[in-house]
C-alpha positions as a printed Julia matrix, in Angstrom:
781×3 Matrix{Float64}:
 -35.51   53.1    35.51
 -38.45   54.54   37.76
 -38.27   51.48   40.05
 -34.35   51.96   40.45
 -34.62   55.72   41.08
 -37.61   55.2    43.56
 -35.51   52.52   45.36
 -32.25   54.76   45.48
 -34.11   57.92   46.56
 -35.77   56.05   49.55
 -32.53   54.58   50.67
 -31.25   56.14   53.95
 -27.72   55.07   53.09
 -27.19   55.69   49.45
 -27.16   59.38   48.62
 -28.99   60.71   51.63
 -30.56   64.09   51.11
 -30.05   63.78   47.49
 -32.84   63.16   45.01
 -32.15   61.81   41.46
 -34.36   62.57   38.65
 -34.41   61.97   34.83
 -35.37   63.08   31.5
 -36.31   60.87   28.67
 -35.47   61.63   25.01
 -36.74   59.73   22.01
 -34.41   59.52   18.96
 -37.27   58.23   16.76
 -34.74   55.87   15.23
 -33.15   58.59   13.35
 -29.47   59.63   13.55
 -30.21   63.36   12.98
 -32.83   63.34   15.88
 -30.15   61.46   17.98
 -27.43   64.09   17.36
 -30.07   66.78   17.92
 -31.21   65.25   21.25
 -27.65   64.89   22.54
 -27.05   68.59   22.08
 -30.4    69.41   23.87
 -29.19   67.33   26.94
 -25.94   69.29   27.0
 -27.68   72.82   26.49
 -30.43   72.07   28.71
 -33.14   73.47   26.49
 -34.88   72.56   23.3
 -32.51   74.79   21.3
 -28.93   73.44   20.64
 -26.31   75.85   21.75
 -22.91   74.34   21.37
 -20.5    74.81   24.28
 -23.08   76.4    26.41
 -25.56   75.12   29.19
 -28.52   77.12   29.91
 -29.62   74.91   32.87
 -27.43   75.32   35.85
 -29.66   73.26   38.13
 -30.57   70.48   38.47
 -27.18   69.4    37.07
 -27.03   66.89   34.19
 -24.92   64.2    35.9
 -24.82   61.59   33.27
 -26.47   60.11   30.13
 -27.88   56.69   30.08
 -28.13   55.0    26.66
 -28.39   54.37   23.7
 -29.63   50.84   23.18
 -28.33   50.68   19.62
 -24.44   50.74   18.99
 -24.69   52.97   16.03
 -26.57   55.59   18.02
 -24.38   55.17   21.28
 -21.18   55.77   19.02
 -22.54   58.97   17.55
 -23.57   60.28   21.21
 -20.2    59.14   22.49
 -18.27   61.22   20.11
 -20.09   64.28   21.21
 -20.26   63.48   24.84
 -16.69   62.43   24.98
 -15.56   65.94   24.11
 -16.9    67.18   27.41
 -16.12   63.97   29.28
 -19.71   63.38   30.2
 -20.09   60.07   31.51
 -22.31   57.87   29.17
 -23.63   54.44   30.42
 -25.48   52.09   27.88
 -27.51   49.3    28.76
 -27.54   47.56   25.42
 -24.83   48.7    23.02
 -22.39   46.01   22.44
 -20.18   47.17   19.56
 -16.56   46.36   20.4
 -15.52   49.77   19.0
 -16.99   51.45   22.06
 -14.2    49.81   23.93
 -11.68   52.11   22.4
 -10.76   54.68   25.03
  -8.86   56.98   22.68
 -12.11   57.58   20.71
 -14.6    57.2    23.58
 -12.9    58.24   26.8
 -16.23   58.64   28.93
 -18.23   55.62   27.67
 -19.32   52.8    29.9
 -21.76   50.13   29.4
 -23.56   47.43   31.55
 -23.76   44.64   28.79
 -20.66   42.8    27.44
 -18.85   43.91   24.43
 -19.25   41.85   21.13
 -15.69   40.92   21.58
 -16.52   38.82   24.5
 -19.71   37.49   22.79
 -17.63   36.6    19.61
 -15.06   34.68   21.67
 -17.91   33.03   23.68
 -19.81   32.04   20.37
 -16.48   30.7    18.88
 -15.93   28.66   22.03
 -19.51   27.39   21.72
 -19.09   26.34   18.18
 -15.88   24.52   18.9
 -17.38   22.76   21.93
 -19.99   21.24   19.71
 -17.38   20.42   17.04
 -18.68   22.82   14.53
 -15.6    23.85   12.35
 -17.3    24.74    9.26
 -20.0    27.39    9.78
 -21.63   30.19    7.76
 -21.79   33.73    9.2
 -24.78   36.05    8.58
 -24.74   39.59    9.86
 -26.7    42.89    9.74
 -25.15   45.39    7.36
 -24.3    47.74   10.27
 -21.72   48.43   12.87
 -23.21   45.68   15.22
 -23.45   42.79   12.48
 -20.02   43.63   10.55
 -17.9    43.92   13.76
 -19.64   40.85   15.1
 -18.8    38.77   12.11
 -15.41   40.07   11.89
 -14.61   39.23   15.43
 -16.25   35.81   15.29
 -14.13   35.01   12.16
 -10.92   35.93   13.84
 -11.74   33.87   16.85
 -12.62   30.87   14.73
  -9.66   31.17   12.45
  -7.31   31.47   15.61
  -9.11   28.31   17.01
  -8.52   26.42   13.83
 -12.09   26.49   12.51
 -13.22   27.98    9.13
 -15.94   30.12    7.76
 -17.82   28.74    4.84
 -19.4    31.85    3.67
 -20.12   35.44    4.98
 -23.31   37.45    3.97
 -25.06   40.47    5.3
 -28.79   41.74    5.66
 -28.8    45.0     4.02
 -31.44   47.32    5.41
 -31.25   49.87    2.5
 -32.24   47.14   -0.02
 -35.99   46.47   -0.73
 -35.43   42.7    -0.46
 -32.85   43.07    2.44
 -30.57   40.77    0.3
 -32.24   37.65    1.72
 -32.84   35.84   -1.51
 -29.08   35.86   -2.14
 -28.36   34.84    1.6
 -30.92   31.9     1.16
 -29.32   30.63   -1.91
 -25.7    30.64   -0.43
 -27.19   28.94    2.82
 -28.89   26.38    0.7
 -25.92   25.65   -1.59
 -23.41   25.5     1.38
 -22.47   22.26    3.12
 -22.25   24.04    6.39
 -25.08   22.92    8.61
 -24.62   25.54   11.22
 -25.42   29.24   10.6
 -24.39   32.18   13.02
 -26.67   35.1    12.66
 -25.64   38.48   14.03
 -28.69   40.62   13.5
 -31.72   42.13   15.22
 -34.84   40.16   15.15
 -36.78   42.24   12.71
 -34.19   41.45   10.05
 -33.72   37.71   11.07
 -37.49   37.37   10.46
 -37.04   38.65    6.83
 -34.47   35.92    6.32
 -36.52   33.28    7.91
 -39.59   34.16    5.82
 -37.45   33.54    2.74
 -36.18   30.24    4.14
 -39.66   29.11    4.84
 -40.71   30.16    1.46
 -38.1    27.91   -0.17
 -38.86   25.09    2.25
 -35.32   25.03    3.51
 -34.58   23.04    6.7
 -31.69   20.83    8.01
 -29.69   23.83    9.15
 -28.86   24.77   12.89
 -28.88   28.54   13.73
 -26.69   29.96   16.33
 -28.13   33.44   17.8
 -26.52   36.43   19.03
 -27.86   38.25   21.83
 -29.86   40.34   19.46
 -32.42   37.9    18.78
 -31.76   34.85   20.92
 -34.77   35.68   23.12
 -37.01   37.39   20.71
 -40.65   37.08   21.35
 -41.46   37.93   17.74
 -39.44   35.16   16.52
 -41.05   32.64   18.94
 -44.12   32.55   16.71
 -45.26   29.08   15.63
 -44.72   29.42   11.94
 -40.86   29.69   12.59
 -40.69   26.57   14.64
 -39.7    24.27   11.52
 -36.62   26.49   11.13
 -35.72   27.67   14.62
 -36.4    24.58   16.69
 -32.89   23.53   18.09
 -31.44   27.14   17.96
 -28.84   27.69   20.48
 -27.43   31.14   21.26
 -26.19   33.81   23.77
 -28.3    36.12   25.69
 -27.5    38.77   28.41
 -27.56   37.15   31.9
 -30.73   37.31   33.74
 -31.24   38.1    37.42
 -34.25   38.84   39.65
 -35.2    42.33   41.03
 -36.81   41.79   44.28
 -39.83   44.06   44.51
 -40.02   45.03   40.82
 -43.24   42.94   40.32
 -45.03   44.72   43.01
 -43.81   48.05   41.84
 -45.27   47.29   38.34
 -48.55   46.2    39.6
 -49.04   49.45   41.45
 -49.05   51.44   38.03
 -52.47   53.21   37.72
 -53.49   55.88   35.3
 -54.41   58.18   38.26
 -51.05   57.89   40.02
 -48.52   57.61   37.24
 -46.9    60.4    35.35
 -47.72   60.27   31.5
 -51.45   59.86   31.96
 -52.25   59.39   28.14
 -49.73   56.67   27.5
 -50.69   54.88   30.86
 -54.22   54.79   29.8
 -53.32   53.26   26.42
 -51.41   50.6    28.23
 -54.3    50.01   30.67
 -56.77   49.52   27.71
 -54.36   47.02   26.05
 -53.89   45.03   29.17
 -57.53   44.74   30.19
 -59.08   44.91   26.7
 -61.29   47.8    27.58
 -61.84   51.49   26.72
 -62.12   54.47   29.1
 -65.22   56.44   28.73
 -64.11   59.83   27.51
 -64.79   62.11   24.66
 -62.16   60.3    22.55
 -64.11   57.16   22.69
 -67.37   58.66   21.54
 -66.32   58.72   17.86
 -64.89   56.18   15.56
 -64.25   52.89   17.21
 -66.68   52.93   20.01
 -69.37   50.13   19.72
 -71.87   48.83   22.3
 -69.81   45.62   22.8
 -66.73   47.48   23.98
 -65.91   46.75   27.51
 -65.84   49.92   29.66
 -62.5    50.62   31.83
 -63.39   51.36   35.47
 -59.98   52.04   36.81
 -60.61   49.37   39.54
 -59.03   46.67   37.58
 -56.12   44.94   39.43
 -52.71   44.19   37.53
 -52.09   41.49   40.1
 -54.84   39.23   38.5
 -52.99   39.56   35.17
 -50.23   37.48   33.9
 -48.42   39.09   30.84
 -44.95   40.01   29.55
 -45.37   43.19   31.33
 -45.26   41.83   34.88
 -43.22   38.7    34.11
 -40.04   39.15   35.98
 -38.59   35.76   35.73
 -36.19   36.6    32.89
 -34.86   40.18   33.44
 -32.05   40.88   31.07
 -32.09   44.54   29.52
 -34.22   45.63   32.47
 -31.5    44.33   34.87
 -28.82   45.97   32.74
 -30.71   49.38   33.09
 -31.11   48.77   36.73
 -27.38   48.14   37.11
 -26.37   51.25   35.23
 -28.32   53.39   37.7
 -27.02   51.46   40.67
 -23.36   52.24   39.46
 -24.18   55.82   38.69
 -25.78   56.24   42.08
 -22.78   54.62   43.74
 -20.36   56.81   42.02
 -22.3    60.03   42.98
 -22.33   58.72   46.57
 -18.55   58.26   46.49
 -18.11   61.74   45.11
 -20.31   63.42   47.78
 -18.5    61.42   50.44
 -15.25   62.9    49.58
 -15.58   65.67   52.12
 -16.01   63.09   54.85
 -12.49   61.86   54.11
 -13.33   58.81   51.97
 -13.21   59.01   48.18
 -11.04   61.3    46.47
  -9.83   62.13   42.92
  -6.62   60.81   41.69
  -4.7    63.82   42.9
  -6.14   63.37   46.54
  -8.57   66.48   46.04
 -12.28   66.67   46.68
 -14.93   68.64   44.5
 -17.95   70.65   45.3
 -20.88   68.41   44.95
 -23.05   71.27   43.48
 -20.32   72.25   41.03
 -18.53   69.02   40.01
 -17.36   68.68   36.53
 -18.35   65.87   34.2
 -14.89   64.26   33.95
 -14.68   64.16   37.87
 -17.85   62.04   37.99
 -16.38   59.82   35.11
 -13.36   59.32   37.38
 -15.79   57.83   40.16
 -17.59   55.76   37.76
 -14.41   54.29   36.34
 -13.46   53.16   40.02
 -16.94   52.4    41.42
 -17.33   48.86   42.97
 -20.97   47.94   43.22
 -22.42   44.89   44.81
 -25.58   43.91   42.83
 -28.84   42.41   44.23
 -27.86   38.85   43.14
 -24.62   39.02   45.17
 -22.44   39.66   42.25
 -19.72   42.49   42.81
 -18.95   44.32   39.56
 -16.57   47.17   38.31
 -15.59   48.67   35.22
 -12.25   47.66   33.51
 -10.02   50.27   31.79
 -12.14   50.05   28.66
 -15.37   50.88   30.37
 -16.75   47.17   30.22
 -17.95   45.02   32.94
 -17.05   41.33   33.26
 -18.93   39.43   30.47
 -21.71   37.13   31.69
 -24.07   35.36   29.2
 -26.74   32.85   29.45
 -26.77   30.17   26.74
 -30.27   29.42   25.64
 -31.79   26.67   23.6
 -35.07   27.18   21.52
 -37.48   24.31   22.3
 -40.82   23.73   21.08
 -43.39   23.14   23.81
 -46.41   20.96   23.74
 -48.6    23.91   23.41
 -46.83   24.82   19.97
 -44.85   27.92   21.54
 -41.2    28.26   21.14
 -39.4    28.64   24.57
 -35.88   29.83   25.09
 -34.48   27.34   27.84
 -31.3    28.14   29.67
 -28.92   25.3    29.05
 -25.59   26.98   30.13
 -23.54   30.08   30.95
 -20.44   31.88   29.86
 -19.0    34.0    32.59
 -15.55   35.4    32.1
 -15.23   36.26   35.98
 -16.22   32.86   37.19
 -14.84   32.46   40.7
 -14.03   28.83   40.03
 -12.33   29.45   36.72
 -15.16   27.41   34.82
 -15.87   30.09   32.36
 -17.88   27.86   29.84
 -20.64   25.57   31.02
 -23.15   23.6    28.81
 -25.6    21.0    30.03
 -25.85   18.93   26.72
 -28.46   16.67   28.22
 -30.91   19.58   28.35
 -30.38   20.7    24.7
 -32.95   19.71   22.17
 -31.93   19.75   18.62
 -33.86   20.25   15.35
 -36.46   17.47   14.45
 -34.4    14.61   12.83
 -31.29   15.45   14.95
 -31.16   13.02   17.94
 -27.66   14.06   18.69
 -25.35   16.84   18.1
 -25.51   17.78   14.5
 -22.37   17.71   12.57
 -21.07   20.78   10.58
 -17.56   19.98    9.16
 -16.07   20.48    5.81
 -14.11   17.2     5.83
 -14.44   14.13    8.13
 -11.74   13.8    10.69
  -9.04   11.51    9.61
  -9.03    8.04   11.28
  -5.88    6.61   13.1
  -3.21    5.8    10.51
  -3.98    8.75    8.46
  -2.85   12.52    8.68
  -4.55   15.62    7.24
  -3.33   17.26    4.05
  -4.6    20.71    3.04
  -6.39   20.74   -0.39
  -4.61   23.63   -2.48
  -7.16   26.56   -2.63
  -9.45   25.47    0.06
  -9.67   26.41    3.8
  -7.79   24.54    6.28
 -10.8    22.8     7.51
 -11.26   21.24    4.02
  -8.62   18.49    3.68
  -7.87   15.02    2.5
  -6.68   12.22    4.49
  -3.38   10.61    3.55
  -1.99    7.47    4.94
   1.07    7.75    7.24
   4.2     6.93    5.55
   5.8     3.37    6.35
   7.58    3.76    9.79
   5.16    6.46   10.98
   1.86    6.38   12.8
  -1.05    8.37   13.99
  -2.71    6.89   16.94
  -5.73    9.37   17.33
  -8.45   10.8    15.26
  -7.74   14.02   13.21
  -3.94   13.99   13.5
  -2.32   16.69   11.71
   0.98   14.88   11.46
   2.36   11.34   11.73
   4.76   10.36   14.38
   7.88    8.52   13.52
   8.53    5.24   15.2
  11.8     4.63   17.31
  14.71    3.08   15.29
  13.77   -0.47   16.55
  10.03   -0.12   15.85
   7.96   -0.11   12.85
   4.54    0.81   12.15
   1.75   -2.05   11.9
  -0.39   -2.65    8.91
  -3.13   -0.05    9.96
  -0.29    2.41   10.89
  -1.97    3.25   14.35
   0.85    1.81   16.55
   4.5     0.94   16.51
   5.62   -2.68   16.86
   8.97   -4.07   17.41
  11.01   -4.69   14.19
  11.59   -8.11   12.99
  15.53   -8.86   13.56
  16.89  -10.78   10.36
  20.15  -12.62    9.88
  21.11  -15.74    7.79
  19.98  -18.19   10.48
  20.93  -21.91   10.29
  17.28  -22.62   11.48
  15.7   -21.3     8.44
  15.45  -23.21    5.18
  18.1   -21.02    3.22
  20.53  -20.98    6.08
  19.97  -24.82    6.89
  20.54  -25.62    3.27
  23.78  -23.77    2.95
  25.17  -25.35    6.18
  24.47  -28.81    5.13
  25.86  -27.99    1.77
  28.93  -26.59    3.28
  29.5   -29.61    5.51
  29.0   -32.32    2.95
  31.03  -30.32    0.24
  33.9   -30.12    2.76
  34.02  -33.92    2.81
  34.43  -34.36   -0.93
  38.1   -32.92   -0.97
  38.98  -35.29    1.92
  37.67  -38.25    0.05
  39.63  -37.05   -3.08
  42.68  -36.71   -0.8
  42.18  -40.32    0.51
  41.78  -41.54   -3.14
  45.12  -39.74   -3.95
  46.74  -41.2    -0.96
  45.64  -44.64   -1.94
  47.02  -44.27   -5.58
  49.98  -41.88   -4.73
  52.28  -44.29   -6.57
  50.3   -44.1    -9.73
  51.66  -41.89  -12.82
  48.84  -39.52  -12.76
  49.03  -38.64   -9.16
  52.81  -38.34   -9.23
  52.93  -36.38  -12.63
  50.69  -33.63  -10.96
  52.83  -32.78   -7.75
  51.33  -34.92   -5.18
  52.35  -32.69   -2.23
  50.83  -29.55   -3.83
  47.68  -31.55   -4.75
  47.29  -32.72   -1.03
  47.84  -29.13    0.16
  45.21  -27.89   -2.41
  42.78  -30.39   -1.39
  43.29  -29.6     2.27
  42.64  -26.0     1.48
  39.63  -26.66   -0.58
  37.95  -28.7     2.33
  38.62  -25.53    4.46
  37.2   -23.23    1.82
  33.9   -25.09    2.07
  33.99  -24.99    5.9
  34.86  -21.17    6.04
  31.29  -20.42    4.72
  30.06  -21.63    8.09
  30.85  -18.47   10.19
  28.74  -16.6     7.86
  25.83  -18.62    8.89
  23.97  -17.87   12.28
  23.68  -14.91   14.71
  26.45  -12.44   14.07
  28.9   -12.39   17.17
  32.08  -10.38   17.79
  34.37  -13.38   17.28
  32.59  -14.48   14.1
  32.79  -10.99   12.57
  36.47  -10.7    13.33
  37.47  -14.05   11.84
  35.04  -14.99    9.07
  36.29  -12.79    6.23
  39.97  -13.18    7.36
  39.51  -16.9     7.28
  37.89  -16.73    4.0
  40.72  -14.6     2.59
  43.47  -16.59    3.96
  42.07  -20.11    3.23
  41.18  -18.88   -0.42
  44.66  -17.34   -0.76
  46.17  -20.78    0.13
  43.95  -22.53   -2.29
  44.71  -20.18   -5.26
  48.52  -19.93   -4.39
  48.64  -23.68   -4.73
  47.02  -23.57   -7.96
  49.45  -20.98   -9.06
  52.36  -22.82   -7.78
  51.21  -26.02   -9.82
  50.79  -24.01  -12.88
  54.17  -22.46  -12.67
  55.7   -25.86  -11.96
  54.2   -27.31  -15.1
  55.76  -24.42  -17.07
  59.08  -24.95  -15.37
  59.01  -28.63  -15.91
  58.53  -28.29  -19.73
  61.31  -25.86  -19.99
  63.68  -27.99  -18.06
  63.34  -30.81  -20.87
  64.93  -28.32  -23.5
  68.74  -28.99  -24.03
  70.96  -26.79  -22.0
  68.25  -25.34  -19.72
  69.51  -23.93  -16.49
  66.04  -24.01  -14.81
  66.43  -27.55  -13.39
  67.23  -26.14  -10.07
  63.84  -24.24   -9.9
  61.78  -27.5   -10.33
  62.26  -28.81   -6.93
  59.34  -28.86   -4.48
  60.91  -26.11   -2.45
  60.01  -23.48   -5.14
  56.32  -24.29   -5.03
  56.38  -23.91   -1.26
  58.07  -20.57   -1.52
  55.39  -19.39   -4.02
  52.53  -20.61   -1.71
  54.24  -18.85    1.27
  54.96  -15.61   -0.54
  51.32  -15.37   -1.77
  49.9   -16.31    1.66
  52.22  -13.84    3.55
  50.87  -10.95    1.5
  47.31  -11.76    2.08
  48.01  -12.32    5.8
  49.74   -8.88    6.24
  46.7    -7.31    4.65
  44.3    -9.06    6.88
  46.27   -8.22    9.91
  46.46   -4.46    9.06
  42.64   -4.78    8.45
  41.92   -6.32   11.93
  44.28   -3.75   13.66
  42.94   -0.64   12.06
  39.41   -1.36   11.24
  38.14   -4.47   12.98
  34.66   -5.77   11.89
  32.04   -5.58   14.49
  28.32   -6.9    14.72
  25.82   -4.1    13.8
  22.04   -3.41   13.63
  21.39   -2.17   10.23
  18.01   -0.14    9.75
  19.12    1.71    6.59
  18.94   -0.94    4.25
  15.37   -2.2     4.87
  13.87    0.23    7.39
  10.95   -2.09    8.19
  13.26   -4.72    9.71
  16.54   -4.79   11.68
  19.33   -6.56    9.83
  21.8    -8.04   12.28
  25.0    -8.12   10.32
  28.73   -7.81   10.62
  30.05   -4.44    9.64
  33.18   -5.19    7.78
  34.75   -2.04    9.36
  36.48   -0.94    6.24
  34.92   -1.64    2.81
  38.25   -0.74    1.19
  40.12   -3.45    3.11
  37.29   -5.95    2.13
  37.62   -5.22   -1.44
  41.34   -5.06   -1.31
  41.27   -8.64    0.18
  39.01   -9.86   -2.58
  40.85   -8.09   -5.17
  44.07   -9.85   -4.15
  42.32  -13.15   -4.65
  41.15  -12.15   -8.06
  44.75  -10.94   -8.93
  46.15  -14.51   -7.97
  43.31  -16.26   -9.85
  43.89  -14.06  -12.9
  47.74  -14.78  -12.97
  47.09  -18.53  -12.56
  44.58  -18.31  -15.48
  46.86  -16.45  -17.7
  49.74  -18.74  -17.08
  47.63  -21.98  -17.35
  46.09  -20.65  -20.55
  49.64  -20.11  -22.06
  50.67  -23.67  -21.08
  47.61  -25.37  -22.04
  49.11  -26.96  -25.2
  52.4   -28.09  -23.64
  53.27  -31.67  -24.62
  52.47  -33.9   -21.51
  50.5   -36.91  -20.98
  48.88  -35.47  -17.82
  49.25  -31.84  -18.33
  47.18  -29.95  -15.75
  47.22  -26.5   -17.43
  44.06  -27.1   -19.34
  42.12  -28.22  -16.08
  43.67  -25.24  -14.34
  42.58  -22.95  -17.11
  38.87  -24.15  -16.77
  38.79  -24.02  -13.07
  40.31  -20.44  -12.85
  37.87  -19.35  -15.69
  34.99  -20.86  -13.66
  36.46  -19.23  -10.49
  36.78  -15.83  -11.94
  33.14  -16.0   -13.42
  31.71  -16.78  -10.18
  33.32  -13.8    -8.3
  32.86  -11.42  -11.22
  29.26  -12.27  -11.11
  29.23  -12.05   -7.17
  30.06   -8.27   -7.27
  26.84   -6.97   -8.87
  24.77   -9.6    -6.98
  26.53   -8.71   -3.69
  25.85   -4.98   -4.16
  22.15   -5.45   -5.17
  21.38   -7.88   -2.53
  19.62   -6.76    0.74
  19.44   -8.03    4.16
  20.54  -11.71    4.88
  20.73  -12.4     1.1
  23.81  -10.34    0.98
  25.6   -12.85    3.28
  23.76  -15.76    1.44
  25.31  -14.38   -1.86
  28.83  -14.52   -0.32
  28.31  -18.05    0.94
  26.95  -19.12   -2.49
  30.1   -17.68   -4.17
  32.49  -19.42   -1.74
  30.75  -22.71   -2.38
  30.45  -22.23   -6.11
  34.07  -21.26   -6.6
  35.27  -24.04   -4.46
  33.21  -26.49   -6.42
  34.62  -25.05   -9.53
  38.13  -25.83   -8.6
  37.29  -29.36   -7.39
  35.3   -30.19  -10.44
  37.53  -28.83  -13.01
  40.95  -30.13  -11.51
  40.13  -33.08   -9.56
  37.02  -34.88  -10.9
  38.71  -35.94  -14.29
  41.64  -37.4   -12.39
  39.35  -39.29  -10.03
  37.39  -40.49  -13.02
  40.71  -41.89  -14.58
  41.79  -43.4   -11.45
  38.53  -45.24  -10.65
  37.17  -45.95  -13.97
  40.04  -45.82  -16.53
  42.76  -47.47  -14.56
  44.23  -48.54  -17.78
  45.1   -45.06  -18.67
  46.93  -44.74  -15.28
  49.78  -46.98  -16.25
  53.46  -46.68  -17.38
  52.73  -48.65  -20.54
  49.91  -46.19  -21.67
  52.33  -43.34  -20.92
  54.91  -44.82  -23.07
  52.72  -45.59  -25.8
  51.48  -42.01  -25.96
  55.12  -40.86  -25.81
  56.04  -42.88  -28.88
  52.98  -41.59  -30.77
C-alpha cells in the first residue's frame, strides 16, 4: 500500500496537487472489533457516533478491505447504507456480488463463482467425475462447496461426499472427515478452506497413514507456505489448484530494500522486523533484561536488505500484493476522473460535476464503477455491474524439489477475459502427480462403457454410478461412454460386438441353396411321373381298367397333376414382379383343375351306378359332356376369384424386415391375405365335396370303383393342407415359402399315389386282373 501511494503521489499526471494518505485498522480477527472499527472510520474518531462524521478533512474517500469474506460482508452492510465505496483485495464470497445487498462493494480478486466454475472445468478436464468436497464451515467454504457442486452437476459429474471443517469444534471435525475420505472410492478431494484448517485435516490424514488421494486446492491454500513443510509432502505432492494471478511490480523490490528503522513510520514494529531478518538485537534498555546473552549479535543499523534473500523481498510471485496495488490504482484513477470533471471530461450520469472538496461517497462509487485502468502488466481492467473484475487465476501444481521443499509450479491459467477466447489452458506435461501415479489419476464411480454398451443408471445412486448394458439387437454404440444406443437403418444390422452397423443379409428360397435345390429337383422329377402314367394309360387305353375309369378325365387329371408339380417352381428363386403376380394364381387354377377333375370323376361314378337302376332317367347325365361342364364351372369360379385378386390387390415383391429384424426377407407380398385364403379355401371346399361324395360311394358294386381311391386321396390331400395352415403361419423367412412348396408337392403326390399307383400296379404287374374274363367272373360271383 505504501509503495502504491508513494508511486501515485509522485506521479505528475495522476492526481496532480493531491496527496493520498491512509489509516490502518486491525480487526484482531474479531467480528465485534470489525464492526466497531467500521464505525470509527465513518465517525472519524475513536468513538462511534452513528450518522455523524467529526472529521471533515482530510476526507474519507474509500475503505480498502477486508481480506476475509465474513468480515467484508459485515463491513459492506454498514458502508453500503452510506454508499461508501469499499474495495476488497481478498474477499471472494459470491454473496458479495449481490448489488441489492452490497451496492458499493468492489473487489480486485475474482468471486468464488468464477473459481467454482474454473475448478469444475479443471476436474472435468482431467476426467474426474467422482469427487469429494471438503469446505470450511464458514461463508467461504459453504458457498464454495455449494457453487462447485452446482457446476459439477450441471456438467454431468457427481459429488461422492461433502464435509465441513468446523472451527467451533475442538477436533475441527477432522476425524469424521478423515473417515469418510478413507472410505470413499473418490480419489480426488476438493478442499475449500484456509491453510490453517487444512493443516488440521492433513495432520489427521498423516496420523492414519492415509495416502493415494489427490487434492485440489482452492485459492485459500493453494500457495500456502505453511503447508509446504516437508512433513506434508507424502499427502500434498501432486496437488493441483487455483490461485490468484501473479504479476510483477517494477520498483517494488528496491522500495522494500530501502526500509530502515530510522526512516520508516512505526519504529517499534520495524525494529522487530529488522531483528528477525538479520538475527540480531538492538542495544537498548529493552534488551538488557530477560533474553540478552553475550552471544547475541548486535544490530548496527548498517545492515543492507539487498544482501538478504527472503520471502520479504521476494517479488517473483506477487498475488495478494498485486491485488492491493490494483485496488489503489483503481481508486486513484476514479478520484482523478472525479477531479477532472471541471475540465470537461468525466461527469456523473446526469452530466453534472461535483466539488472535489465536498464530494459524496455515492459520487465516488459512480466513478469507481466506470473506471478503466491499465495495469503495469498491460492488462486493462474495469468492474462489471456486480463490482467484479474479470477473473484470472493461475493453475499451480505442488511438486517436491530435490531439496525436499514443496514448490508451487504454475502449469496453466484460467482467464475469463482471454483475448483469444482460450479461457482454460493447462500444460499437462509439466504436471507431476503423487508418488505412484505416472499418469493422470482416475477418479470415477463407474468405468466408462465400452463400445457396444450403454450406460444405465443404478436406482438410488448418483448419475456417475451406473452399469453397462449391451445394446439391443439392431442398435450400436461406437464410442466409449455412450448414454444411448443408436438404431441401425432399416437395411443394416448390428455386428456381434454391436459397435457398428453392417448390411443385412437378404434371404429368399434360392435354388442355389440345398433346400431350394432339393425342392426344385423334386418338383421337376415329380412332374414327370404323371406324364409316365399318362403314357402308360395311353398304351393300355383299350383295357377295362382304363376304360372303366373315364379315360378322358383321367388324362386331364394326369396333365393337371404334372402342372401341379411344376407350379411350385415359381415359388423358388429371387422374387420378381411377374413371378409374384402369377405364382399363387397358377397354383390356384391348376389345383382347381386337378380337384375339379376328381370331383367330376366321383360324380360320374355315382351317376353311373344310379343309371343301372330300372327306370332311371339319369342316363342323359352320364355322358362325357357333363364331366366337362363340372370341370369348367369349378375352374371358372376360381378364375374369376383370381382375376379380381390380380385386379384389385396384385401381389408384388417386398423387403420384409419385421419377421426377422436381423435379416431382410425378400418375399412376394400377396397383396391381400383375404384373397389368398379365399383361393385356398375354395380349393378346400372342392376337395371336401369330392371327399364326401367319394366316401358315400365307396361301397358301390363295381369291379373298378374309383370311389375308394378318391376317398383316400382326398383324405390325404385335406390332411396336408390342414396341417399346412399352422405350419405356414408359424414359419419364418424363406421357410414360409418352403412350407407352401412342400404342401404343393405332398398334396400332388397324395393324389398320384392314392388314385393312380394301384391302377398302374394292376396294369403292369397284374395284367390278368385287367381282362374281360376277370371282370365277368367277379360279376357272376
